[in-house]
VEXDREN-2710 file (C-alpha; in Angstrom, 1 decimal):
% VEXDREN-2710
k/r/px/py/pz
1/MET/0.0/0.0/0.0
2/THR/2.7/2.5/0.9
3/GLU/4.7/2.1/-2.3
4/ALA/1.4/2.3/-4.3
5/LEU/0.5/5.6/-2.5
6/GLN/3.9/7.1/-3.1
7/GLN/4.0/6.0/-6.7
8/ALA/0.5/7.5/-7.2
9/ALA/1.7/10.8/-6.0
10/ILE/4.7/10.8/-8.3
11/ASP/2.5/9.7/-11.2
12/LYS/0.1/12.6/-10.5
13/LEU/2.9/15.1/-10.4
14/ILE/4.1/13.8/-13.7
15/ALA/0.6/14.0/-15.2
16/ARG/0.4/17.6/-14.1
17/GLY/3.7/18.4/-15.7
18/VAL/6.2/18.1/-12.8
19/THR/8.8/15.3/-13.3
20/LEU/11.3/14.0/-10.9
21/GLN/14.0/15.6/-13.1
22/ASP/12.2/19.0/-12.6
23/VAL/12.4/18.5/-8.8
24/PHE/16.1/17.5/-9.2
25/GLU/16.9/20.5/-11.3
26/GLY/14.9/22.9/-9.2
27/THR/16.6/21.7/-6.0
28/GLU/20.1/21.7/-7.6
29/THR/19.6/25.3/-8.8
30/PHE/18.3/26.4/-5.4
31/LEU/21.3/24.8/-3.7
32/ILE/23.8/26.3/-6.0
33/GLU/22.3/29.8/-5.9
34/LYS/21.8/29.7/-2.1
35/PHE/24.9/28.0/-1.0
36/HIS/27.3/28.4/-4.0
37/ASP/28.3/24.8/-4.0
38/GLU/28.5/22.1/-6.6
39/VAL/25.8/19.5/-6.0
40/ASP/26.5/15.7/-5.6
41/GLY/23.8/14.2/-7.9
42/GLU/23.7/10.9/-6.1
43/ALA/23.2/12.5/-2.7
44/LEU/20.5/14.8/-4.2
45/ASP/18.7/11.8/-5.6
46/LYS/18.7/10.2/-2.1
47/ALA/17.3/13.4/-0.6
48/ILE/14.5/13.7/-3.2
49/ASN/13.6/10.0/-2.7
50/ARG/13.5/10.5/1.0
51/VAL/11.1/13.4/0.6
52/LEU/8.9/11.7/-2.0
53/HIS/8.8/8.3/-0.3
54/LYS/7.0/9.4/2.8
55/ASP/3.3/8.6/3.0
56/GLU/2.5/12.0/4.6
57/VAL/4.1/13.8/1.6
58/ALA/2.2/11.6/-0.9
59/ASP/-1.1/12.3/0.9
60/ILE/-0.5/16.1/0.6
61/ILE/0.6/15.8/-3.0
62/LEU/-2.5/13.8/-4.0
63/THR/-4.8/16.1/-2.0
64/ALA/-3.3/19.3/-3.5
65/ILE/-3.5/17.9/-7.1
66/PHE/-7.1/16.7/-6.5
67/LEU/-8.0/20.2/-5.3
68/ASP/-6.5/21.8/-8.5
69/GLU/-8.4/19.2/-10.6
70/GLN/-11.6/19.9/-8.9
71/ALA/-11.2/23.6/-9.2
72/VAL/-11.2/23.2/-13.0
73/LEU/-14.5/21.3/-12.8
74/MET/-16.1/23.8/-10.4
75/PRO/-18.9/25.8/-12.0
76/ASP/-17.9/29.4/-12.8
77/SER/-20.9/30.5/-10.7
78/GLU/-19.1/29.4/-7.5
79/PRO/-17.5/32.4/-5.8
80/LEU/-14.5/30.3/-4.9
81/LYS/-13.8/29.5/-8.6
82/ALA/-12.8/33.1/-9.4
83/ARG/-10.4/33.2/-6.4
84/LEU/-8.8/29.9/-7.4
85/LYS/-8.4/30.9/-11.0
86/ARG/-6.4/34.0/-10.0
87/ASP/-4.7/32.3/-7.0
88/ALA/-6.1/35.1/-4.8
89/ASN/-4.1/36.5/-1.9
90/GLY/-5.7/35.4/1.4
91/HIS/-6.8/31.9/0.1
92/ASN/-3.7/30.4/1.9
93/VAL/-4.9/26.8/1.8
94/ASP/-2.1/26.1/-0.8
95/GLU/0.5/27.5/1.5
96/ILE/-0.9/25.5/4.4
97/LEU/-0.6/22.2/2.5
98/ALA/2.9/23.0/1.3
99/ILE/4.0/23.9/4.8
100/GLY/2.5/20.5/5.8
101/ILE/5.3/19.0/3.7
102/THR/8.2/21.2/4.8
103/GLN/7.4/20.9/8.5
104/GLN/8.0/17.2/8.3
105/PHE/11.7/17.9/7.5
106/SER/12.8/21.1/9.2
107/ALA/12.1/24.7/10.1
108/ALA/14.7/25.7/7.5
109/ALA/12.7/23.9/4.8
110/THR/9.7/25.9/5.7
111/VAL/11.6/29.2/5.6
112/HIS/13.1/28.3/2.2
113/TYR/9.7/27.3/0.9
114/GLY/8.5/30.8/1.8
115/ARG/11.4/32.3/-0.2
116/LEU/10.7/30.1/-3.2
117/ASP/6.9/30.8/-3.0
118/ASP/7.6/34.5/-3.0
119/GLU/10.3/34.5/-5.8
120/LYS/8.7/31.7/-7.9
121/PRO/11.9/30.8/-9.8
122/GLY/11.9/28.5/-12.8
123/LEU/9.2/25.9/-13.1
124/ILE/7.5/27.2/-10.0
125/GLY/6.7/30.5/-11.7
126/GLU/5.8/28.8/-15.0
127/ILE/3.2/26.7/-13.2
128/ASN/1.9/29.7/-11.3
129/ASP/1.5/31.7/-14.5
130/ARG/-0.3/29.1/-16.5
131/THR/-3.8/30.1/-17.6
132/ASP/-4.9/26.9/-19.3
133/THR/-5.7/25.2/-16.1
134/VAL/-5.9/25.8/-12.3
135/ASN/-2.6/25.3/-10.5
136/VAL/-3.2/27.1/-7.2
137/TYR/-1.7/24.2/-5.3
138/LEU/0.8/22.6/-7.7
139/ASP/3.3/25.5/-7.7
140/ASP/3.4/25.5/-3.9
141/ILE/3.8/21.7/-3.7
142/LEU/6.8/22.0/-6.1
143/ALA/8.3/24.8/-4.0
144/ALA/7.8/22.6/-0.8
145/LEU/9.4/19.6/-2.4
146/ILE/12.4/21.6/-3.6
147/SER/13.0/23.3/-0.2
148/SER/12.5/20.0/1.7
149/ALA/14.8/18.1/-0.6
150/ALA/17.5/20.8/-0.3
151/MET/17.5/20.6/3.4
152/ILE/17.6/16.8/3.4
153/TYR/20.4/17.0/0.9
154/LEU/22.4/19.1/3.3
155/GLU/21.6/16.6/6.1
156/VAL/22.7/13.7/3.9
157/LEU/26.0/15.4/3.4
158/GLY/26.5/15.7/7.1
159/GLY/24.8/18.9/8.1
160/ASN/24.4/22.5/7.1
161/ASP/27.5/24.5/7.7
162/TYR/26.1/27.7/6.4
END
């Protein structure tokens, strides 16, 4: 059951346009820009797998993507639909779900998630700016995965000396 749940979350990410390579590249870019280091690919793969192979993370990913999918199906007459289509300030449910991921790993992951959510670099921003579908939750989930994987990566390497 556990592996099936985790694989379902990975499959949903891929179906929504976020591959494991995207998580890897986003995390690698974040680490290089933030810490000015070269990144050990093998250690980064381990960190990403540690994040993605946790049931609680899979639950949040699947819930967030389900909410995005349901928002698309929601009638335009629903007041919430307009807020979701524009990712309205004050909705905050997307941030709460993303923080649910980061808090499983470290306070630093949560802080870095906030930075990524504000700056929206790379694919995070591309997902946020898409108008062909609703991605209120997906961009935040990607930012949370990147920040969590980055902090686990530093832990795998023996700690954060920065």
